[in-house]
C-alpha positions as CSV (number, residue, x, y, z in Angstrom):
1,M,21.4,20.5,-4.8
2,L,20.4,16.8,-6.0
3,G,22.8,18.6,-9.0
4,L,19.0,19.2,-10.4
5,E,18.3,21.6,-12.5
6,P,16.4,24.9,-10.9
7,Q,13.3,24.0,-12.4
8,V,13.4,19.8,-12.2
9,L,13.6,20.8,-7.9
10,L,11.2,23.0,-7.8
11,L,8.9,19.5,-10.0
12,L,10.6,17.2,-6.6
13,L,10.0,19.5,-4.5
14,V,5.9,19.4,-5.8
15,C,5.4,16.2,-6.6
16,L,6.8,15.5,-2.8
17,I,4.5,18.0,-1.4
18,A,1.1,16.3,-3.3
19,A,2.6,12.9,-1.9
20,C,2.2,14.2,1.7
21,A,-0.9,15.6,0.6
22,F,-2.0,12.2,-0.3
23,E,-1.4,11.2,2.8
24,F,-2.5,14.2,4.7
25,V,-5.7,12.9,2.7
26,N,-5.8,9.4,3.4
27,G,-5.4,10.9,7.1
28,F,-8.4,12.4,7.0
29,H,-10.7,10.9,5.2
30,D,-9.4,6.9,6.0
31,T,-8.7,7.3,9.3
32,A,-11.6,8.7,10.1
33,N,-12.2,5.6,10.2
34,A,-10.5,4.8,13.1
35,V,-12.0,7.1,15.4
36,A,-15.5,6.8,14.9
37,T,-16.7,4.1,17.3
38,V,-15.2,6.8,20.8
39,I,-16.8,9.6,19.3
40,Y,-20.1,8.0,18.0
41,T,-20.1,6.4,22.0
42,N,-19.5,9.2,23.8
43,T,-16.4,7.0,24.4
44,L,-12.8,9.7,24.0
45,R,-14.3,13.8,23.3
46,P,-13.5,13.9,19.3
47,W,-10.4,16.3,19.9
48,V,-9.1,13.5,22.0
49,A,-9.7,11.4,20.6
50,V,-8.1,11.8,17.0
51,I,-5.3,13.5,18.6
52,W,-4.8,9.7,19.8
53,S,-5.8,8.1,17.1
54,A,-3.2,10.8,15.2
55,F,-0.1,9.8,17.5
56,W,-1.0,5.8,16.7
57,N,-1.1,6.2,12.4
58,F,2.5,8.3,13.5
59,I,3.2,5.2,16.2
60,G,2.0,3.0,13.3
61,V,4.0,4.0,9.9
62,F,7.5,3.2,12.2
63,G,6.4,0.2,12.6
64,G,5.2,-1.5,9.3
65,G,8.7,-1.9,7.9
66,I,8.2,-1.3,4.3
67,G,6.7,-4.2,2.6
68,V,3.3,-3.6,1.3
69,A,5.3,0.3,0.2
70,M,7.4,-2.0,-1.6
71,G,4.4,-4.2,-3.4
72,I,3.0,-1.1,-4.0
73,V,6.3,0.4,-6.0
74,Y,6.7,-3.3,-7.8
75,L,2.9,-2.7,-9.0
76,L,5.0,-0.3,-11.7
77,P,8.1,-1.5,-14.0
78,V,9.9,1.7,-13.2
79,E,12.7,0.0,-14.5
80,S,11.2,0.2,-17.8
81,L,9.3,3.5,-17.7
82,V,12.1,5.7,-16.4
83,D,14.2,7.1,-19.8
84,Q,17.1,9.8,-19.7
85,N,13.8,12.4,-20.0
86,I,13.6,13.7,-15.9
87,Y,10.7,15.2,-17.1
88,H,8.7,11.9,-18.5
89,G,9.3,10.6,-14.6
90,I,7.5,13.6,-13.0
91,A,4.6,13.3,-15.5
92,M,4.3,9.5,-14.6
93,V,3.8,10.4,-10.7
94,G,2.9,13.7,-11.0
95,S,-0.3,11.9,-12.9
96,L,-0.6,9.1,-10.3
97,I,-1.1,11.6,-7.2
98,L,-2.8,14.0,-8.6
99,A,-6.0,11.3,-9.5
100,A,-6.2,10.1,-6.4
101,I,-6.3,13.2,-4.6
102,I,-8.9,14.5,-6.7
103,W,-11.2,10.7,-5.9
104,N,-10.1,10.7,-2.1
105,V,-11.2,14.5,-1.9
106,G,-14.5,14.0,-3.8
107,T,-15.7,10.7,-1.6
108,W,-14.8,12.2,1.7
109,Y,-16.7,16.4,0.3
110,Y,-19.6,13.4,0.0
111,G,-18.9,11.6,2.6
112,I,-18.7,8.6,0.8
113,P,-15.7,6.6,3.0
114,A,-13.5,5.6,-0.7
115,S,-10.8,3.7,0.0
116,S,-7.5,5.2,-0.5
117,S,-6.2,2.5,-1.5
118,H,-7.9,1.6,-4.2
119,A,-7.8,5.4,-5.7
120,L,-3.3,4.7,-5.4
121,I,-3.4,1.8,-7.0
122,G,-6.0,2.7,-9.4
123,S,-3.5,5.4,-10.5
124,I,-0.8,3.2,-10.5
125,L,-2.6,0.5,-12.7
126,G,-3.7,3.9,-14.7
127,V,-0.3,5.4,-15.9
128,G,0.7,1.7,-16.5
129,I,-1.3,1.2,-19.2
130,A,-1.0,4.8,-20.5
131,F,2.5,4.3,-21.0
132,S,1.9,1.8,-23.2
133,L,-0.3,3.4,-25.1
134,L,3.1,6.1,-26.6
135,P,4.8,4.8,-29.6
136,D,8.3,2.8,-28.9
137,T,7.5,1.4,-25.7
138,N,9.5,-1.2,-24.5
139,G,9.1,-3.9,-21.5
140,A,5.8,-4.4,-19.4
141,A,4.3,-1.0,-18.7
142,V,2.2,-2.6,-15.2
143,N,3.2,-5.6,-13.2
144,W,0.3,-7.6,-13.1
145,S,1.4,-10.5,-11.5
146,K,1.7,-8.5,-8.9
147,A,-1.3,-6.5,-9.0
148,S,-4.2,-9.3,-9.4
149,E,-2.3,-10.2,-6.2
150,T,-3.9,-7.2,-4.5
151,G,-6.4,-7.0,-6.6
152,I,-7.6,-10.0,-4.3
153,A,-6.4,-8.9,-1.4
154,L,-8.8,-5.7,-1.6
155,L,-11.5,-8.2,-2.1
156,V,-10.9,-10.6,0.2
157,G,-10.5,-8.6,2.7
158,P,-13.5,-6.7,3.3
159,L,-15.9,-9.9,2.5
160,F,-13.8,-11.7,5.5
161,G,-14.3,-8.4,7.5
162,F,-18.7,-8.4,6.9
163,T,-18.9,-12.7,7.8
164,L,-16.5,-12.5,10.9
165,T,-18.2,-9.3,12.2
166,I,-21.6,-11.4,12.1
167,I,-19.5,-14.0,14.0
168,L,-18.6,-12.2,16.5
169,M,-21.8,-10.7,17.2
170,F,-23.5,-13.8,17.5
171,V,-20.9,-14.4,20.0
172,L,-20.7,-12.4,21.7
173,K,-24.7,-12.2,22.3
174,R,-24.4,-15.1,23.7
175,F,-21.9,-15.5,25.9
176,V,-21.8,-11.9,27.7
177,K,-24.9,-11.2,29.8
178,S,-24.8,-7.6,30.2
179,K,-26.8,-5.7,27.7
180,A,-25.3,-1.7,28.0
181,I,-22.6,-3.5,25.6
182,F,-25.6,-4.2,22.8
183,K,-27.5,-0.5,24.0
184,E,-27.5,2.6,22.0
185,P,-25.1,5.6,22.9
186,H,-26.8,8.0,24.7
187,K,-26.3,11.8,23.2
188,R,-24.4,13.5,26.2
189,K,-24.0,10.3,28.5
190,P,-20.4,7.8,28.2
191,P,-21.0,4.2,28.5
192,P,-19.5,2.9,31.8
193,L,-15.7,2.7,32.2
194,W,-14.9,-0.8,31.1
195,I,-17.3,-0.9,27.4
196,R,-15.1,2.6,27.0
197,L,-12.1,1.0,27.8
198,I,-12.6,-1.6,25.3
199,L,-13.6,1.1,22.8
200,I,-10.4,2.9,23.2
201,A,-8.3,-0.3,22.9
202,T,-10.3,-1.0,19.7
203,C,-9.5,1.5,18.2
204,T,-5.6,2.3,19.4
205,L,-5.6,-1.0,17.2
206,V,-7.3,0.0,14.2
207,S,-4.8,3.6,14.4
208,F,-1.9,1.8,15.1
209,F,-2.1,-0.9,11.5
210,H,-4.2,1.4,9.6
211,G,-0.4,3.0,9.9
212,S,1.7,0.9,9.2
213,N,-0.5,-1.2,6.2
214,D,-2.1,2.3,4.7
215,G,1.7,4.7,6.2
216,Q,3.3,2.5,4.0
217,K,1.3,3.0,0.4
218,G,2.6,6.3,1.1
219,V,6.0,5.4,2.2
220,G,5.8,2.9,-1.5
221,L,4.9,6.4,-3.4
222,I,7.6,9.2,-2.1
223,M,9.9,6.0,-3.4
224,L,8.2,5.6,-7.0
225,I,8.3,10.2,-7.7
226,L,12.3,9.3,-6.3
227,I,13.5,7.1,-8.3
228,G,11.3,7.4,-11.4
229,I,13.1,11.1,-11.2
230,L,16.4,10.8,-9.4
231,P,17.0,7.4,-10.2
232,F,20.7,7.0,-9.8
233,K,20.9,8.5,-6.4
234,F,17.4,6.8,-4.5
235,A,18.1,2.9,-6.8
236,L,19.7,1.7,-4.1
237,D,20.3,2.0,-0.6
238,A,22.9,4.6,0.0
239,S,23.2,3.1,3.2
240,K,25.0,-0.1,1.4
241,N,28.1,-0.8,-0.7
242,P,26.6,-2.4,-3.9
243,L,29.9,-4.3,-3.1
244,D,28.7,-6.1,-0.3
245,M,26.4,-8.3,-2.9
246,R,29.2,-9.7,-5.2
247,A,29.4,-13.2,-2.6
248,S,25.4,-13.3,-2.9
249,L,25.0,-12.7,-6.8
250,A,28.0,-15.6,-7.4
251,K,25.2,-18.2,-5.5
252,V,22.8,-16.9,-7.0
253,E,24.6,-18.1,-10.3
254,Q,25.9,-21.5,-9.1
255,V,22.7,-22.3,-8.1
256,M,21.2,-21.8,-12.0
257,S,24.2,-23.0,-13.0
258,R,22.9,-26.6,-12.1
259,V,19.5,-25.9,-13.5
260,N,19.3,-28.1,-17.1
261,A,18.3,-26.0,-19.8
262,A,17.3,-29.3,-21.9
263,E,14.1,-29.9,-19.0
264,L,12.7,-26.7,-20.1
265,A,9.6,-25.0,-21.4
266,P,11.1,-23.0,-24.6
267,D,9.8,-20.0,-22.2
268,E,12.0,-20.8,-19.3
269,Q,14.0,-21.5,-21.5
270,K,14.0,-17.5,-22.5
271,A,14.4,-16.7,-18.9
272,L,17.1,-18.6,-17.8
273,Q,18.8,-16.8,-20.4
274,E,17.6,-13.5,-19.9
275,V,18.9,-14.2,-15.7
276,N,22.4,-15.9,-17.2
277,Q,22.6,-12.1,-19.0
278,Q,21.4,-10.0,-16.1
279,T,23.8,-11.4,-13.5
280,A,27.0,-11.3,-16.1
281,T,25.5,-7.5,-15.9
282,L,26.0,-7.2,-12.1
283,D,30.1,-9.0,-12.5
284,R,31.0,-7.1,-15.2
285,I,30.1,-3.3,-13.5
286,F,31.2,-5.1,-10.6
287,A,35.1,-6.4,-12.7
288,G,37.7,-4.8,-11.3
289,K,35.7,-2.9,-8.4
290,T,37.8,-2.5,-4.9
291,D,35.9,0.5,-3.4
292,V,32.2,2.0,-3.8
293,K,34.2,5.5,-5.7
294,Q,34.9,3.5,-8.4
295,L,31.1,2.6,-9.2
296,P,29.9,5.1,-11.2
297,E,26.2,6.5,-9.8
298,S,24.8,6.2,-13.1
299,D,25.5,2.4,-12.9
300,R,23.5,2.6,-9.2
301,F,19.8,1.9,-11.9
302,Q,21.2,-0.6,-13.2
303,I,22.2,-2.1,-10.5
304,R,19.0,-2.0,-9.8
305,K,17.7,-3.1,-12.4
306,A,19.3,-5.7,-13.1
307,I,18.5,-7.1,-9.6
308,L,14.6,-7.2,-9.7
309,L,15.3,-8.8,-13.1
310,T,17.1,-11.9,-11.5
311,Y,15.0,-11.9,-9.6
312,S,11.3,-12.7,-11.5
313,R,12.6,-14.5,-13.5
314,A,14.6,-16.5,-11.2
315,K,10.8,-16.9,-9.2
316,K,9.7,-18.4,-12.4
317,L,12.1,-20.9,-12.6
318,T,12.4,-21.7,-9.2
319,G,8.4,-22.6,-9.2
320,S,8.6,-24.9,-12.2
321,E,7.9,-28.4,-11.0
322,R,10.6,-29.1,-14.6
323,V,13.3,-27.4,-12.3
324,S,15.3,-29.9,-10.3
325,L,16.8,-28.5,-7.6
326,S,18.1,-30.0,-3.9
327,P,15.9,-28.7,-1.2
328,Q,19.9,-26.9,0.0
329,D,19.8,-25.5,-3.2
330,R,16.6,-23.7,-2.9
331,K,17.7,-22.8,1.0
332,T,21.3,-21.1,-0.6
333,Y,19.7,-19.1,-3.0
334,D,16.1,-18.0,-1.7
335,A,18.7,-16.3,1.4
336,A,21.5,-14.9,-1.6
337,I,18.6,-13.5,-3.3
338,E,16.9,-11.9,-0.2
339,D,20.5,-10.3,0.6
340,M,20.6,-8.9,-2.5
341,R,17.4,-7.6,-2.7
342,G,18.0,-6.0,0.6
343,F,19.8,-2.8,-1.5
344,T,16.8,-2.3,-3.3
345,D,14.1,-3.0,-1.5
346,Y,14.3,0.4,1.2
347,A,13.2,3.8,2.1
348,P,15.1,6.9,4.0
349,K,13.8,7.8,7.6
350,W,12.7,11.1,6.2
351,V,10.9,9.3,3.6
352,I,9.2,7.5,6.8
353,L,9.4,10.2,8.6
354,I,7.6,12.5,6.4
355,V,4.8,10.7,5.8
356,S,4.3,10.0,9.3
357,L,3.3,12.8,10.3
358,S,1.3,14.1,6.8
359,L,-0.7,10.8,8.1
360,G,-1.0,11.7,12.4
361,I,-2.3,15.8,11.3
362,G,-4.9,14.0,8.0
363,T,-6.0,12.4,10.8
364,M,-7.1,15.1,12.8
365,V,-9.0,17.4,9.8
366,G,-12.2,16.4,8.6
367,W,-12.8,13.8,11.1
368,K,-16.9,14.6,11.2
369,R,-18.5,13.5,8.0
370,I,-17.5,9.9,7.6
371,V,-18.1,9.7,12.0
372,V,-21.5,10.2,10.9
373,T,-22.4,8.4,7.3
374,I,-20.3,5.1,10.2
375,G,-23.0,5.9,13.6
376,E,-25.8,6.9,11.9
377,R,-25.6,6.0,8.1
378,I,-24.5,2.7,7.0
379,G,-27.7,1.0,9.4
380,K,-31.4,1.8,9.9
381,E,-30.6,1.9,14.0
382,H,-27.7,4.1,15.2
383,L,-24.4,2.0,15.9
384,T,-24.0,0.1,19.4
385,Y,-21.4,0.1,21.5
386,A,-21.3,-3.9,20.5
387,Q,-21.1,-3.2,16.8
388,G,-18.6,-0.1,17.3
389,A,-16.3,-3.1,19.8
390,S,-16.5,-5.9,16.9
391,S,-16.2,-3.8,14.0
392,E,-12.6,-1.9,14.9
393,L,-11.6,-5.6,16.4
394,V,-12.5,-7.2,13.0
395,A,-11.1,-4.4,11.6
396,A,-7.4,-4.4,12.8
397,T,-7.2,-8.0,12.9
398,M,-7.5,-8.0,9.5
399,I,-5.2,-4.5,8.9
400,G,-2.5,-6.4,10.2
401,L,-2.6,-9.3,8.7
402,S,-2.9,-7.8,5.6
403,T,0.0,-5.7,7.0
404,Q,2.1,-9.6,8.1
405,L,2.0,-10.1,4.8
406,H,2.9,-7.6,2.8
407,L,-0.3,-7.1,1.1
408,P,-3.0,-3.4,1.3
409,S,-5.4,-3.3,2.8
410,S,-7.6,-1.3,2.9
411,T,-9.6,-0.4,6.0
412,T,-12.5,2.3,4.6
413,H,-13.8,-0.5,3.0
414,V,-13.2,-3.6,5.8
415,L,-14.6,-1.7,9.0
416,S,-17.3,0.1,6.5
417,S,-17.8,-4.4,5.7
418,A,-17.3,-4.8,8.9
419,I,-20.0,-2.4,10.2
420,A,-22.3,-3.7,8.1
421,G,-22.4,-7.3,9.4
422,S,-22.6,-5.6,12.8
423,M,-26.0,-3.9,11.5
424,V,-27.2,-7.6,10.5
425,A,-26.2,-9.7,13.1
426,N,-29.0,-7.3,15.2
427,R,-31.8,-8.1,12.5
428,G,-30.7,-8.9,9.1
429,I,-29.9,-7.2,6.6
430,K,-33.1,-5.8,6.3
431,N,-31.4,-3.3,8.8
432,L,-28.5,-2.1,6.0
433,N,-29.4,1.4,4.8
434,P,-29.7,0.4,1.0
435,Q,-29.2,4.4,-0.6
436,M,-26.0,4.2,2.0
437,V,-24.6,0.9,0.9
438,R,-25.3,1.7,-2.2
439,N,-23.3,4.6,-2.5
440,I,-20.4,2.7,-0.6
441,A,-20.5,-0.2,-3.2
442,L,-21.2,2.2,-6.4
443,A,-17.5,4.0,-4.2
444,W,-16.2,0.8,-4.3
445,V,-16.9,-0.5,-8.0
446,L,-16.5,3.3,-10.1
447,T,-12.8,3.7,-8.3
448,L,-10.5,2.3,-9.9
449,P,-11.7,2.5,-13.5
450,V,-12.8,5.9,-13.0
451,T,-8.8,6.7,-11.4
452,M,-7.3,4.7,-13.9
453,V,-8.7,6.5,-17.3
454,L,-8.3,9.8,-14.4
455,S,-4.3,9.3,-14.3
456,G,-4.0,7.6,-17.4
457,V,-5.5,11.0,-18.7
458,L,-3.4,13.1,-17.0
459,F,-0.2,11.4,-17.4
460,L,-0.8,11.7,-21.8
461,L,-1.5,15.0,-20.9
462,F,1.9,16.0,-18.8
463,R,3.1,14.0,-20.9
464,A,2.7,16.0,-23.7
465,L,3.4,18.7,-22.6
466,L,7.0,18.2,-20.4
C-alpha cells in the first residue's frame, strides 16, 4: 500500500490519527465558544446546541475553500525540509502535532479559552526554527513573510472584536426599545422567541465560519503530513495532468524575459536568475513528454518545488518599482502563475471529509468548561442576551472576513475579546473579571513561545531517535 514499508505506513497512520485528534480537540476546545451563548441563555438544550453546531462546523469545512489551509502549509517550507529520509518527515509532522495537542488539552482542562490556531502555528514555527539548528541545514526553515502576515491577522482579530462589540452594544442600547434583550438569562426559562432566533442565528454563523477557518487549518496540517512523508505522491494534485501547465509556463517565461536585469538591484537580479533556473528545470522535466505516464513519480516533487520557487522569486520582481512591465504583461503573468499554483494548492476530498468529521464530533464533547467561562467568568456580571448576540455576530463577521482573505483567525480569542467588549460597554472596564482576563491574556501570550519550544524540542528528539 502506497509503496511504503510496514513500519513507515504505521507511522503515517499514527500521524494522520493524531491530526484528526487535533481537530477533535479543536472541536471541543474552540467550538464551545460558538454554543456558549445559546446554552447559557437556555435558548437551546445543550445536546441540541452541540449537534447543531457540529453540523454547521462540518458544512463550514467544505464551504471554506483551501486558502487558509495553504497558508498553514506555506508557513513551513516543506520543499526545503524534506529529504530522502522519510523518517525525518515523520519527525517533523509528529512533533508539531503532539505539541499542539498537549497545549490544547492542558488549557481546556483548566477551562482557559486558549487558541488552537496559535498552538498549531507556534508548533509549526518551532519545528522550522529547530530545523535551522541542525548541522548542514540548507534553505529557509520558516517562511517569515507568511508568518508575519499570519501573526498580524491573529493580533488584529481580537482587537477588532473587542472594539466592534462595544460599538454594536451602544447601537443596540440606542435603538432597541425592548429591555428584555439586556436582561440576565433566567436559570430555567428560555428567552422570548425573537431573542432565541437571533441567538440561534449567531451561533450558526460562528459555527459555520469556525469550520470554514479552523477546519482549513486541519486540512493544511494533514497536507503537511502527506507532503512531508509522501512527497512524490502528494506534491501535486493527482487529478490534474502536470503536462497541461506547459502553456502557462511559457507565458511566465515570456513575461520574465521582458524584465531588464540591468535595471534591477543585486538581490532582484539574483531572484530573476533563480526564476530562470526553475523554469528551465520545468522545461527539462517536460521535454519530450507526450503522456503523463512518461513523467517519473519522483519528478512530481521537483515540479512542485520549481513552481513555488518560481512564484516566490517572481513575486519579488513584479512587486519592485524597478521592474517596468505593462498592465497586460502583469495580467498574463498573474493568470499563468495562478494556473500553475492550481497544481500545488489543493486538498483531496477525503482529507476535507475526515477533518470535517473530526471537528464535528469534537464539537459534541467537552463543551461545558468553556461555556461556564464565557458565560460567567470573563465579566463580573452574567452574560445578557444582547451581549451574547452582539459578541457572536462580531466574531462570525471577523472570522468570515479572515477566511475570505485566506488568513487564519482564532475563534477563541475573537469571541472572548468580543465578550469582554460587551462587558465594558455595559459598565466600563471595571466590569471585567481581572483574574479571568489575566488568565486568558497569559494563555494568549504564552501559547506561541510554549508551543514553539515544545515542538522544537520534540522535533530534535525525534530526529535523534528516527
